[in-house]
N, CA, C, O and the ligand as a Tripos MOL2 file, in Angstrom:
@<TRIPOS>MOLECULE
protein
  297   295    75     0     0
PROTEIN
NO_CHARGES

@<TRIPOS>ATOM
      1 N           0.7710   -1.1610   -0.0600 N.3       1 MET1
      2 CA          0.0320   -0.0430    0.0510 C.3       1 MET1
      3 C           0.9900    1.2300   -0.0400 C.2       1 MET1
      4 O           2.0230    1.2860    0.6270 O.2       1 MET1
      5 N           0.6080    2.1980   -0.8630 N.am      2 SER2
      6 CA          1.4420    3.4530   -0.9140 C.3       2 SER2
      7 C           1.1960    4.3620    0.0680 C.2       2 SER2
      8 O           0.2080    4.2330    0.7900 O.2       2 SER2
      9 N           2.0230    5.3370    0.2040 N.am      3 ILE3
     10 CA          1.7770    6.4210    1.3180 C.3       3 ILE3
     11 C           0.5220    7.1710    1.1050 C.2       3 ILE3
     12 O          -0.2100    7.5200    2.0310 O.2       3 ILE3
     13 N           0.2530    7.4540   -0.3770 N.am      4 SER4
     14 CA         -0.9240    8.3340   -0.5170 C.3       4 SER4
     15 C          -2.2740    7.5320   -0.2860 C.2       4 SER4
     16 O          -3.3220    8.1300   -0.0410 O.2       4 SER4
     17 N          -2.2080    6.3460   -0.3630 N.am      5 ALA5
     18 CA         -3.3100    5.3670   -0.1880 C.3       5 ALA5
     19 C          -3.5620    5.3270    1.4650 C.2       5 ALA5
     20 O          -4.6680    5.2490    2.0010 O.2       5 ALA5
     21 N          -2.5150    5.3860    2.0130 N.am      6 LEU6
     22 CA         -2.5760    5.2580    3.5800 C.3       6 LEU6
     23 C          -3.0470    6.6930    4.1440 C.2       6 LEU6
     24 O          -3.6480    6.7730    5.2150 O.2       6 LEU6
     25 N          -2.7710    7.6960    3.4440 N.am      7 MET7
     26 CA         -3.2070    8.9910    3.8440 C.3       7 MET7
     27 C          -4.6540    9.1220    3.6890 C.2       7 MET7
     28 O          -5.3850    9.6480    4.5280 O.2       7 MET7
     29 N          -5.0890    8.5470    2.4200 N.am      8 LEU8
     30 CA         -6.3650    8.7510    2.0680 C.3       8 LEU8
     31 C          -7.3710    7.9890    3.1300 C.2       8 LEU8
     32 O          -8.3400    8.5380    3.6560 O.2       8 LEU8
     33 N          -6.9850    6.6890    3.3400 N.am      9 VAL9
     34 CA         -7.5400    5.9830    4.5350 C.3       9 VAL9
     35 C          -7.5980    6.5560    5.6460 C.2       9 VAL9
     36 O          -8.6330    6.4100    6.2960 O.2       9 VAL9
     37 N          -6.5220    7.3630    6.1840 N.am     10 TYR10
     38 CA         -6.4530    8.1140    7.4210 C.3      10 TYR10
     39 C          -7.4710    9.2950    7.3220 C.2      10 TYR10
     40 O          -8.2060    9.5550    8.2750 O.2      10 TYR10
     41 N          -7.5030    9.9460    6.2540 N.am     11 VAL11
     42 CA         -8.4160   11.0520    6.2780 C.3      11 VAL11
     43 C          -9.9760   10.6610    6.1200 C.2      11 VAL11
     44 O         -10.9180   11.3510    6.5080 O.2      11 VAL11
     45 N         -10.0490    9.4750    5.5030 N.am     12 ALA12
     46 CA        -11.5120    8.9620    5.4590 C.3      12 ALA12
     47 C         -11.9820    8.5130    6.8430 C.2      12 ALA12
     48 O         -13.1050    8.8090    7.2510 O.2      12 ALA12
     49 N         -11.0910    7.7760    7.5810 N.am     13 LEU13
     50 CA        -11.3430    7.6010    8.9210 C.3      13 LEU13
     51 C         -11.7090    8.7070    9.8680 C.2      13 LEU13
     52 O         -12.6700    8.6620   10.6360 O.2      13 LEU13
     53 N         -10.8280    9.7450    9.7450 N.am     14 ALA14
     54 CA        -11.0400   11.0260   10.5250 C.3      14 ALA14
     55 C         -12.3380   11.5870   10.2520 C.2      14 ALA14
     56 O         -13.0940   11.9260   11.1620 O.2      14 ALA14
     57 N         -12.6500   11.7070    8.9100 N.am     15 LEU15
     58 CA        -13.9890   12.2290    8.4960 C.3      15 LEU15
     59 C         -15.1610   11.5010    8.9180 C.2      15 LEU15
     60 O         -16.2000   12.0850    9.2280 O.2      15 LEU15
     61 N         -15.0050    9.9550    8.9470 N.am     16 GLY16
     62 CA        -15.9930    9.3290    9.3480 C.3      16 GLY16
     63 C         -16.2720    9.4310   11.0090 C.2      16 GLY16
     64 O         -17.3930    9.3460   11.5110 O.2      16 GLY16
     65 N         -15.0930    9.6180   11.7110 N.am     17 ALA17
     66 CA        -15.3490    9.7020   13.0740 C.3      17 ALA17
     67 C         -15.9700   11.0530   13.3930 C.2      17 ALA17
     68 O         -16.7270   11.0680   14.3640 O.2      17 ALA17
     69 N         -15.7830   12.1360   12.7650 N.am     18 LEU18
     70 CA        -16.1630   13.4150   12.9230 C.3      18 LEU18
     71 C         -17.7310   13.3910   12.5000 C.2      18 LEU18
     72 O         -18.5610   13.9530   13.2130 O.2      18 LEU18
     73 N         -18.0470   12.8120   11.4780 N.am     19 SER19
     74 CA        -19.4490   12.7450   11.1800 C.3      19 SER19
     75 C         -20.2420   11.9580   12.1130 C.2      19 SER19
     76 O         -21.3840   12.2890   12.4290 O.2      19 SER19
     77 N         -19.6390   10.8930   12.5700 N.am     20 VAL20
     78 CA        -20.4310   10.0620   13.7210 C.3      20 VAL20
     79 C         -20.6780   10.9400   14.9810 C.2      20 VAL20
     80 O         -21.7760   10.9600   15.5380 O.2      20 VAL20
     81 N         -19.5680   11.6940   15.4220 N.am     21 VAL21
     82 CA        -19.6570   12.6330   16.5650 C.3      21 VAL21
     83 C         -20.7880   13.7200   16.2550 C.2      21 VAL21
     84 O         -21.6260   14.0380   17.0990 O.2      21 VAL21
     85 N         -20.7370   14.2460   14.9980 N.am     22 GLY22
     86 CA        -21.9100   15.1520   14.5920 C.3      22 GLY22
     87 C         -23.1810   14.6510   14.6330 C.2      22 GLY22
     88 O         -24.0870   15.3390   15.1020 O.2      22 GLY22
     89 N         -23.4060   13.4060   14.1530 N.am     23 ILE23
     90 CA        -24.7140   12.9130   14.2580 C.3      23 ILE23
     91 C         -25.1480   12.7470   15.6690 C.2      23 ILE23
     92 O         -26.2480   13.1760   16.0190 O.2      23 ILE23
     93 N         -24.2540   12.0790   16.5970 N.am     24 PHE24
     94 CA        -24.7120   11.9560   17.9610 C.3      24 PHE24
     95 C         -25.0420   13.2750   18.5210 C.2      24 PHE24
     96 O         -26.0600   13.3490   19.2090 O.2      24 PHE24
     97 N         -24.3290   14.3240   18.3270 N.am     25 SER25
     98 CA        -24.5410   15.5400   19.0140 C.3      25 SER25
     99 C         -25.8990   16.0900   18.5540 C.2      25 SER25
    100 O         -26.6980   16.6240   19.3240 O.2      25 SER25
    101 N         -26.0980   15.9180   17.2370 N.am     26 GLU26
    102 CA        -27.3850   16.3830   16.6970 C.3      26 GLU26
    103 C         -28.4990   15.7620   17.1730 C.2      26 GLU26
    104 O         -29.5120   16.4080   17.4410 O.2      26 GLU26
    105 N         -28.4140   14.3540   17.3360 N.am     27 LEU27
    106 CA        -29.3850   13.6510   17.9040 C.3      27 LEU27
    107 C         -29.7060   14.0750   19.5100 C.2      27 LEU27
    108 O         -30.8490   14.1860   19.9530 O.2      27 LEU27
    109 N         -28.6660   14.2560   20.1680 N.am     28 ARG28
    110 CA        -28.8490   14.8040   21.5500 C.3      28 ARG28
    111 C         -29.5620   16.1870   21.7100 C.2      28 ARG28
    112 O         -30.4030   16.4430   22.5720 O.2      28 ARG28
    113 N         -29.0630   17.1010   20.6790 N.am     29 ARG29
    114 CA        -29.6330   18.3280   20.6610 C.3      29 ARG29
    115 C         -31.1770   18.3040   20.4200 C.2      29 ARG29
    116 O         -32.0120   18.9330   21.0710 O.2      29 ARG29
    117 N         -31.4010   17.4860   19.3920 N.am     30 ARG30
    118 CA        -32.9120   17.3860   18.9660 C.3      30 ARG30
    119 C         -33.7790   16.8110   20.3120 C.2      30 ARG30
    120 O         -34.8770   17.2440   20.6630 O.2      30 ARG30
    121 N         -33.1160   15.8750   20.8880 N.am     31 ARG31
    122 CA        -33.9000   15.3030   22.1780 C.3      31 ARG31
    123 C         -34.2800   16.2690   23.1550 C.2      31 ARG31
    124 O         -35.4350   16.3600   23.5690 O.2      31 ARG31
    125 N         -33.2180   17.0870   23.5820 N.am     32 PHE32
    126 CA        -33.2890   18.0690   24.6580 C.3      32 PHE32
    127 C         -33.4000   19.5010   24.1470 C.2      32 PHE32
    128 O         -33.4770   20.4070   24.9760 O.2      32 PHE32
    129 N         -33.4120   19.7660   22.8690 N.am     33 GLY33
    130 CA        -33.3800   21.1710   22.4160 C.3      33 GLY33
    131 C         -34.7250   21.8080   22.3280 C.2      33 GLY33
    132 O         -35.1420   22.4960   23.2590 O.2      33 GLY33
    133 N         -35.4320   21.6030   21.2270 N.am     34 PRO34
    134 CA        -36.6980   22.3710   20.9030 C.3      34 PRO34
    135 C         -37.8450   22.1620   21.7900 C.2      34 PRO34
    136 O         -38.6250   23.0800   22.0430 O.2      34 PRO34
    137 N         -37.9710   20.9810   22.2690 N.am     35 ALA35
    138 CA        -39.0820   20.7380   23.2230 C.3      35 ALA35
    139 C         -38.5610   21.0280   24.8220 C.2      35 ALA35
    140 O         -38.7110   20.2360   25.7520 O.2      35 ALA35
    141 N         -37.9870   22.2130   24.8940 N.am     36 HIS36
    142 CA        -37.6190   22.5780   26.2020 C.3      36 HIS36
    143 C         -38.6450   23.0590   27.1390 C.2      36 HIS36
    144 O         -39.1330   24.1730   26.9500 O.2      36 HIS36
    145 N         -39.0540   22.2730   28.2130 N.am     37 PRO37
    146 CA        -40.2580   22.5100   29.0700 C.3      37 PRO37
    147 C         -40.3810   23.7700   29.6880 C.2      37 PRO37
    148 O         -41.4630   24.2730   29.9920 O.2      37 PRO37
    149 N         -39.0220   24.3990   29.9200 N.am     38 GLU38
    150 CA        -38.9950   25.7830   30.6260 C.3      38 GLU38
    151 C         -39.1910   26.8880   29.7580 C.2      38 GLU38
    152 O         -39.2090   28.0430   30.1830 O.2      38 GLU38
    153 N         -39.3470   26.5740   28.4910 N.am     39 ASP39
    154 CA        -39.5730   27.8320   27.4910 C.3      39 ASP39
    155 C         -40.8560   28.3640   27.6560 C.2      39 ASP39
    156 O         -41.8310   27.6520   27.8950 O.2      39 ASP39
    157 N         -40.9110   29.7520   27.5240 N.am     40 ARG40
    158 CA        -42.1530   30.3370   27.6120 C.3      40 ARG40
    159 C         -42.6620   30.6650   26.2620 C.2      40 ARG40
    160 O         -41.8880   31.0190   25.3720 O.2      40 ARG40
    161 N         -44.0380   30.5510   26.0650 N.am     41 VAL41
    162 CA        -44.6040   30.6320   24.8260 C.3      41 VAL41
    163 C         -45.1180   32.2180   24.7190 C.2      41 VAL41
    164 O         -45.7030   32.7490   25.6630 O.2      41 VAL41
    165 N         -44.8600   32.8590   23.5710 N.am     42 PHE42
    166 CA        -45.3910   34.1460   23.4230 C.3      42 PHE42
    167 C         -46.3090   34.3270   22.1150 C.2      42 PHE42
    168 O         -45.9930   33.7760   21.0610 O.2      42 PHE42
    169 N         -47.3350   35.0390   22.2190 N.am     43 ARG43
    170 CA        -48.1860   35.3680   21.2070 C.3      43 ARG43
    171 C         -48.0710   36.9240   20.9660 C.2      43 ARG43
    172 O         -48.3140   37.7150   21.8770 O.2      43 ARG43
    173 N         -47.7110   37.3110   19.7660 N.am     44 CYS44
    174 CA        -47.7320   38.6440   19.4110 C.3      44 CYS44
    175 C         -49.1010   39.1510   19.3400 C.2      44 CYS44
    176 O         -50.0560   38.5900   18.8030 O.2      44 CYS44
    177 N         -49.0840   40.4370   20.0300 N.am     45 LYS45
    178 CA        -50.5470   41.0800   20.0450 C.3      45 LYS45
    179 C         -50.6130   41.8890   18.7880 C.2      45 LYS45
    180 O         -51.7060   42.3830   18.5110 O.2      45 LYS45
    181 N         -49.6290   42.0890   18.0110 N.am     46 LYS46
    182 CA        -49.7750   43.0640   16.8510 C.3      46 LYS46
    183 C         -49.9740   42.2020   15.5460 C.2      46 LYS46
    184 O         -50.8130   42.4720   14.6870 O.2      46 LYS46
    185 N         -49.1610   41.2020   15.5010 N.am     47 CYS47
    186 CA        -49.1170   40.4110   14.3590 C.3      47 CYS47
    187 C         -49.6270   38.9880   14.5120 C.2      47 CYS47
    188 O         -49.9210   38.3260   13.5170 O.2      47 CYS47
    189 N         -49.7330   38.5190   15.7170 N.am     48 GLY48
    190 CA        -50.2590   37.0570   15.9340 C.3      48 GLY48
    191 C         -49.2170   36.0860   15.8260 C.2      48 GLY48
    192 O         -49.5210   34.8940   15.8750 O.2      48 GLY48
    193 N         -47.9690   36.4580   15.6790 N.am     49 ASN49
    194 CA        -46.9720   35.4330   15.5760 C.3      49 ASN49
    195 C         -46.8210   34.7370   16.8990 C.2      49 ASN49
    196 O         -46.9850   35.3410   17.9590 O.2      49 ASN49
    197 N         -46.5060   33.4570   16.8290 N.am     50 VAL50
    198 CA        -46.4890   32.6080   18.0340 C.3      50 VAL50
    199 C         -45.0470   32.1360   18.0850 C.2      50 VAL50
    200 O         -44.5140   31.6390   17.0930 O.2      50 VAL50
    201 N         -44.3520   32.3090   19.3640 N.am     51 TYR51
    202 CA        -42.8920   31.9280   19.3400 C.3      51 TYR51
    203 C         -42.5350   31.5750   20.6670 C.2      51 TYR51
    204 O         -43.3760   31.8810   21.5120 O.2      51 TYR51
    205 N         -41.4590   30.9840   21.0890 N.am     52 THR52
    206 CA        -40.9000   30.8220   22.4270 C.3      52 THR52
    207 C         -39.5590   31.4810   22.6460 C.2      52 THR52
    208 O         -38.7440   31.7920   21.7770 O.2      52 THR52
    209 N         -39.4560   31.6600   24.0940 N.am     53 ASP53
    210 CA        -38.2100   32.3080   24.5080 C.3      53 ASP53
    211 C         -37.9470   31.7010   25.8230 C.2      53 ASP53
    212 O         -38.6950   30.9260   26.4180 O.2      53 ASP53
    213 N         -36.6630   32.1910   26.2580 N.am     54 ASP54
    214 CA        -36.2370   31.4750   27.3930 C.3      54 ASP54
    215 C         -37.1320   31.7420   28.6710 C.2      54 ASP54
    216 O         -37.8400   32.7480   28.6350 O.2      54 ASP54
    217 N         -37.1690   30.9410   29.7910 N.am     55 ALA55
    218 CA        -38.0290   31.0690   30.9690 C.3      55 ALA55
    219 C         -37.6180   32.2610   31.6940 C.2      55 ALA55
    220 O         -38.5280   32.8290   32.2960 O.2      55 ALA55
    221 N         -36.4870   32.7570   31.7730 N.am     56 ASP56
    222 CA        -36.1650   33.8600   32.5620 C.3      56 ASP56
    223 C         -36.4950   35.2480   31.8310 C.2      56 ASP56
    224 O         -36.1570   36.3240   32.3240 O.2      56 ASP56
    225 N         -37.0860   35.1530   30.7860 N.am     57 VAL57
    226 CA        -37.3790   36.4090   29.9620 C.3      57 VAL57
    227 C         -38.8550   36.7940   30.4970 C.2      57 VAL57
    228 O         -39.7670   35.9680   30.5450 O.2      57 VAL57
    229 N         -38.9690   37.9630   30.8400 N.am     58 ASP58
    230 CA        -40.2960   38.5150   31.2220 C.3      58 ASP58
    231 C         -41.2450   38.8450   29.9760 C.2      58 ASP58
    232 O         -42.3760   38.4190   29.7420 O.2      58 ASP58
    233 N         -40.4290   39.7480   29.2310 N.am     59 ARG59
    234 CA        -41.1300   40.1430   27.8580 C.3      59 ARG59
    235 C         -40.1230   39.8540   26.9410 C.2      59 ARG59
    236 O         -38.9190   39.9690   27.1730 O.2      59 ARG59
    237 N         -40.7230   39.4030   25.6920 N.am     60 SER60
    238 CA        -39.8830   39.0250   24.6020 C.3      60 SER60
    239 C         -40.2670   39.8270   23.2410 C.2      60 SER60
    240 O         -41.4150   40.1910   22.9840 O.2      60 SER60
    241 N         -39.3700   40.0020   22.5780 N.am     61 ARG61
    242 CA        -39.6320   40.7100   21.3110 C.3      61 ARG61
    243 C         -39.9820   40.0670   20.1530 C.2      61 ARG61
    244 O         -39.1810   39.2220   19.7530 O.2      61 ARG61
    245 N         -41.1320   40.2840   19.4160 N.am     62 CYS62
    246 CA        -41.5450   39.6290   18.3110 C.3      62 CYS62
    247 C         -40.4130   39.4400   17.1870 C.2      62 CYS62
    248 O         -39.7380   40.4300   16.9050 O.2      62 CYS62
    249 N         -40.2340   38.5560   16.7100 N.am     63 ALA63
    250 CA        -39.2560   38.2530   15.6080 C.3      63 ALA63
    251 C         -39.6580   38.9150   14.3810 C.2      63 ALA63
    252 O         -38.7980   39.4170   13.6580 O.2      63 ALA63
    253 N         -40.9450   38.9630   14.0710 N.am     64 GLN64
    254 CA        -41.4440   39.4780   12.8800 C.3      64 GLN64
    255 C         -41.7110   41.0610   12.9380 C.2      64 GLN64
    256 O         -41.2780   41.7520   12.0160 O.2      64 GLN64
    257 N         -42.3270   41.5790   13.8720 N.am     65 CYS65
    258 CA        -42.7040   42.9770   13.7510 C.3      65 CYS65
    259 C         -41.9400   43.7420   15.0290 C.2      65 CYS65
    260 O         -42.1030   44.9590   15.1180 O.2      65 CYS65
    261 N         -41.1710   43.1060   15.9470 N.am     66 GLY66
    262 CA        -40.3820   43.8220   16.9210 C.3      66 GLY66
    263 C         -41.2720   44.3070   18.1980 C.2      66 GLY66
    264 O         -40.7500   45.0690   19.0120 O.2      66 GLY66
    265 N         -42.6240   43.8610   18.3740 N.am     67 LYS67
    266 CA        -43.3700   44.3440   19.3780 C.3      67 LYS67
    267 C         -43.0570   43.5040   20.6940 C.2      67 LYS67
    268 O         -42.9140   42.2840   20.6200 O.2      67 LYS67
    269 N         -42.9530   44.1990   21.9200 N.am     68 LEU68
    270 CA        -42.6930   43.4160   23.0200 C.3      68 LEU68
    271 C         -43.9560   42.7680   23.4860 C.2      68 LEU68
    272 O         -44.9760   43.4550   23.4350 O.2      68 LEU68
    273 N         -44.0390   41.4770   23.9580 N.am     69 ASN69
    274 CA        -45.1350   40.8280   24.2980 C.3      69 ASN69
    275 C         -44.8590   40.0930   25.6210 C.2      69 ASN69
    276 O         -43.7560   39.6890   25.9890 O.2      69 ASN69
    277 N         -46.0630   39.9760   26.3010 N.am     70 GLU70
    278 CA        -46.2580   39.2730   27.7160 C.3      70 GLU70
    279 C         -46.2860   37.5960   27.2820 C.2      70 GLU70
    280 O         -46.7480   37.1850   26.2180 O.2      70 GLU70
    281 N         -45.7500   36.8300   28.2410 N.am     71 PRO71
    282 CA        -45.7530   35.3600   27.8860 C.3      71 PRO71
    283 C         -47.2280   34.9570   28.1170 C.2      71 PRO71
    284 O         -48.0190   35.5150   28.8780 O.2      71 PRO71
    285 N         -47.4650   33.8380   27.2880 N.am     72 VAL72
    286 CA        -48.8170   33.2090   27.3190 C.3      72 VAL72
    287 C         -48.8640   32.3250   28.4820 C.2      72 VAL72
    288 O         -48.0660   31.3960   28.6040 O.2      72 VAL72
    289 N         -49.9160   32.6240   29.4760 N.am     73 VAL73
    290 CA        -49.8110   31.7630   30.7170 C.3      73 VAL73
    291 C         -51.0490   30.6440   30.5630 C.2      73 VAL73
    292 O         -52.1850   30.9790   30.2250 O.2      73 VAL73
    293 N         -50.7060   29.4310   30.8250 N.am     74 TYR74
    294 CA        -51.7190   28.4070   30.6920 C.3      74 TYR74
    295 C         -52.1710   27.9290   31.9440 C.2      74 TYR74
    296 O         -53.0350   27.0530   31.9960 O.2      74 TYR74
    297 ZN        -45.4950   40.5370   15.8680 Zn       75 ZN75
@<TRIPOS>BOND
     1     1     2 1
     2     2     3 1
     3     3     4 2
     4     3     5 am
     5     5     6 1
     6     6     7 1
     7     7     8 2
     8     7     9 am
     9     9    10 1
    10    10    11 1
    11    11    12 2
    12    11    13 am
    13    13    14 1
    14    14    15 1
    15    15    16 2
    16    15    17 am
    17    17    18 1
    18    18    19 1
    19    19    20 2
    20    19    21 am
    21    21    22 1
    22    22    23 1
    23    23    24 2
    24    23    25 am
    25    25    26 1
    26    26    27 1
    27    27    28 2
    28    27    29 am
    29    29    30 1
    30    30    31 1
    31    31    32 2
    32    31    33 am
    33    33    34 1
    34    34    35 1
    35    35    36 2
    36    35    37 am
    37    37    38 1
    38    38    39 1
    39    39    40 2
    40    39    41 am
    41    41    42 1
    42    42    43 1
    43    43    44 2
    44    43    45 am
    45    45    46 1
    46    46    47 1
    47    47    48 2
    48    47    49 am
    49    49    50 1
    50    50    51 1
    51    51    52 2
    52    51    53 am
    53    53    54 1
    54    54    55 1
    55    55    56 2
    56    55    57 am
    57    57    58 1
    58    58    59 1
    59    59    60 2
    60    59    61 am
    61    61    62 1
    62    62    63 1
    63    63    64 2
    64    63    65 am
    65    65    66 1
    66    66    67 1
    67    67    68 2
    68    67    69 am
    69    69    70 1
    70    70    71 1
    71    71    72 2
    72    71    73 am
    73    73    74 1
    74    74    75 1
    75    75    76 2
    76    75    77 am
    77    77    78 1
    78    78    79 1
    79    79    80 2
    80    79    81 am
    81    81    82 1
    82    82    83 1
    83    83    84 2
    84    83    85 am
    85    85    86 1
    86    86    87 1
    87    87    88 2
    88    87    89 am
    89    89    90 1
    90    90    91 1
    91    91    92 2
    92    91    93 am
    93    93    94 1
    94    94    95 1
    95    95    96 2
    96    95    97 am
    97    97    98 1
    98    98    99 1
    99    99   100 2
   100    99   101 am
   101   101   102 1
   102   102   103 1
   103   103   104 2
   104   103   105 am
   105   105   106 1
   106   106   107 1
   107   107   108 2
   108   107   109 am
   109   109   110 1
   110   110   111 1
   111   111   112 2
   112   111   113 am
   113   113   114 1
   114   114   115 1
   115   115   116 2
   116   115   117 am
   117   117   118 1
   118   118   119 1
   119   119   120 2
   120   119   121 am
   121   121   122 1
   122   122   123 1
   123   123   124 2
   124   123   125 am
   125   125   126 1
   126   126   127 1
   127   127   128 2
   128   127   129 am
   129   129   130 1
   130   130   131 1
   131   131   132 2
   132   131   133 am
   133   133   134 1
   134   134   135 1
   135   135   136 2
   136   135   137 am
   137   137   138 1
   138   138   139 1
   139   139   140 2
   140   139   141 am
   141   141   142 1
   142   142   143 1
   143   143   144 2
   144   143   145 am
   145   145   146 1
   146   146   147 1
   147   147   148 2
   148   147   149 am
   149   149   150 1
   150   150   151 1
   151   151   152 2
   152   151   153 am
   153   153   154 1
   154   154   155 1
   155   155   156 2
   156   155   157 am
   157   157   158 1
   158   158   159 1
   159   159   160 2
   160   159   161 am
   161   161   162 1
   162   162   163 1
   163   163   164 2
   164   163   165 am
   165   165   166 1
   166   166   167 1
   167   167   168 2
   168   167   169 am
   169   169   170 1
   170   170   171 1
   171   171   172 2
   172   171   173 am
   173   173   174 1
   174   174   175 1
   175   175   176 2
   176   175   177 am
   177   177   178 1
   178   178   179 1
   179   179   180 2
   180   179   181 am
   181   181   182 1
   182   182   183 1
   183   183   184 2
   184   183   185 am
   185   185   186 1
   186   186   187 1
   187   187   188 2
   188   187   189 am
   189   189   190 1
   190   190   191 1
   191   191   192 2
   192   191   193 am
   193   193   194 1
   194   194   195 1
   195   195   196 2
   196   195   197 am
   197   197   198 1
   198   198   199 1
   199   199   200 2
   200   199   201 am
   201   201   202 1
   202   202   203 1
   203   203   204 2
   204   203   205 am
   205   205   206 1
   206   206   207 1
   207   207   208 2
   208   207   209 am
   209   209   210 1
   210   210   211 1
   211   211   212 2
   212   211   213 am
   213   213   214 1
   214   214   215 1
   215   215   216 2
   216   215   217 am
   217   217   218 1
   218   218   219 1
   219   219   220 2
   220   219   221 am
   221   221   222 1
   222   222   223 1
   223   223   224 2
   224   223   225 am
   225   225   226 1
   226   226   227 1
   227   227   228 2
   228   227   229 am
   229   229   230 1
   230   230   231 1
   231   231   232 2
   232   231   233 am
   233   233   234 1
   234   234   235 1
   235   235   236 2
   236   235   237 am
   237   237   238 1
   238   238   239 1
   239   239   240 2
   240   239   241 am
   241   241   242 1
   242   242   243 1
   243   243   244 2
   244   243   245 am
   245   245   246 1
   246   246   247 1
   247   247   248 2
   248   247   249 am
   249   249   250 1
   250   250   251 1
   251   251   252 2
   252   251   253 am
   253   253   254 1
   254   254   255 1
   255   255   256 2
   256   255   257 am
   257   257   258 1
   258   258   259 1
   259   259   260 2
   260   259   261 am
   261   261   262 1
   262   262   263 1
   263   263   264 2
   264   263   265 am
   265   265   266 1
   266   266   267 1
   267   267   268 2
   268   267   269 am
   269   269   270 1
   270   270   271 1
   271   271   272 2
   272   271   273 am
   273   273   274 1
   274   274   275 1
   275   275   276 2
   276   275   277 am
   277   277   278 1
   278   278   279 1
   279   279   280 2
   280   279   281 am
   281   281   282 1
   282   282   283 1
   283   283   284 2
   284   283   285 am
   285   285   286 1
   286   286   287 1
   287   287   288 2
   288   287   289 am
   289   289   290 1
   290   290   291 1
   291   291   292 2
   292   291   293 am
   293   293   294 1
   294   294   295 1
   295   295   296 2
@<TRIPOS>SUBSTRUCTURE
     1 MET1         2 RESIDUE 1 A MET
     2 SER2         6 RESIDUE 1 A SER
     3 ILE3        10 RESIDUE 1 A ILE
     4 SER4        14 RESIDUE 1 A SER
     5 ALA5        18 RESIDUE 1 A ALA
     6 LEU6        22 RESIDUE 1 A LEU
     7 MET7        26 RESIDUE 1 A MET
     8 LEU8        30 RESIDUE 1 A LEU
     9 VAL9        34 RESIDUE 1 A VAL
    10 TYR10       38 RESIDUE 1 A TYR
    11 VAL11       42 RESIDUE 1 A VAL
    12 ALA12       46 RESIDUE 1 A ALA
    13 LEU13       50 RESIDUE 1 A LEU
    14 ALA14       54 RESIDUE 1 A ALA
    15 LEU15       58 RESIDUE 1 A LEU
    16 GLY16       62 RESIDUE 1 A GLY
    17 ALA17       66 RESIDUE 1 A ALA
    18 LEU18       70 RESIDUE 1 A LEU
    19 SER19       74 RESIDUE 1 A SER
    20 VAL20       78 RESIDUE 1 A VAL
    21 VAL21       82 RESIDUE 1 A VAL
    22 GLY22       86 RESIDUE 1 A GLY
    23 ILE23       90 RESIDUE 1 A ILE
    24 PHE24       94 RESIDUE 1 A PHE
    25 SER25       98 RESIDUE 1 A SER
    26 GLU26      102 RESIDUE 1 A GLU
    27 LEU27      106 RESIDUE 1 A LEU
    28 ARG28      110 RESIDUE 1 A ARG
    29 ARG29      114 RESIDUE 1 A ARG
    30 ARG30      118 RESIDUE 1 A ARG
    31 ARG31      122 RESIDUE 1 A ARG
    32 PHE32      126 RESIDUE 1 A PHE
    33 GLY33      130 RESIDUE 1 A GLY
    34 PRO34      134 RESIDUE 1 A PRO
    35 ALA35      138 RESIDUE 1 A ALA
    36 HIS36      142 RESIDUE 1 A HIS
    37 PRO37      146 RESIDUE 1 A PRO
    38 GLU38      150 RESIDUE 1 A GLU
    39 ASP39      154 RESIDUE 1 A ASP
    40 ARG40      158 RESIDUE 1 A ARG
    41 VAL41      162 RESIDUE 1 A VAL
    42 PHE42      166 RESIDUE 1 A PHE
    43 ARG43      170 RESIDUE 1 A ARG
    44 CYS44      174 RESIDUE 1 A CYS
    45 LYS45      178 RESIDUE 1 A LYS
    46 LYS46      182 RESIDUE 1 A LYS
    47 CYS47      186 RESIDUE 1 A CYS
    48 GLY48      190 RESIDUE 1 A GLY
    49 ASN49      194 RESIDUE 1 A ASN
    50 VAL50      198 RESIDUE 1 A VAL
    51 TYR51      202 RESIDUE 1 A TYR
    52 THR52      206 RESIDUE 1 A THR
    53 ASP53      210 RESIDUE 1 A ASP
    54 ASP54      214 RESIDUE 1 A ASP
    55 ALA55      218 RESIDUE 1 A ALA
    56 ASP56      222 RESIDUE 1 A ASP
    57 VAL57      226 RESIDUE 1 A VAL
    58 ASP58      230 RESIDUE 1 A ASP
    59 ARG59      234 RESIDUE 1 A ARG
    60 SER60      238 RESIDUE 1 A SER
    61 ARG61      242 RESIDUE 1 A ARG
    62 CYS62      246 RESIDUE 1 A CYS
    63 ALA63      250 RESIDUE 1 A ALA
    64 GLN64      254 RESIDUE 1 A GLN
    65 CYS65      258 RESIDUE 1 A CYS
    66 GLY66      262 RESIDUE 1 A GLY
    67 LYS67      266 RESIDUE 1 A LYS
    68 LEU68      270 RESIDUE 1 A LEU
    69 ASN69      274 RESIDUE 1 A ASN
    70 GLU70      278 RESIDUE 1 A GLU
    71 PRO71      282 RESIDUE 1 A PRO
    72 VAL72      286 RESIDUE 1 A VAL
    73 VAL73      290 RESIDUE 1 A VAL
    74 TYR74      294 RESIDUE 1 A TYR
    75 ZN75       297 GROUP 0 **** ****
């Protein structure tokens, strides 16, 4: 086996390991990320846009029109 073939195998293995790590971190992020139970839900009084923000935010700015909104309380 030549040197260049060895380097190709090495690079392919490194890329493979990187993509495996990326897939695992992506799966972990999906499991705990978007469905964050502490997130507050906001509904814009101006344009009706529904969005979420962190729980420690009392008022959040609408991403569409920029109006500050109170969190929706269930
Ligand atoms: Zn809005």
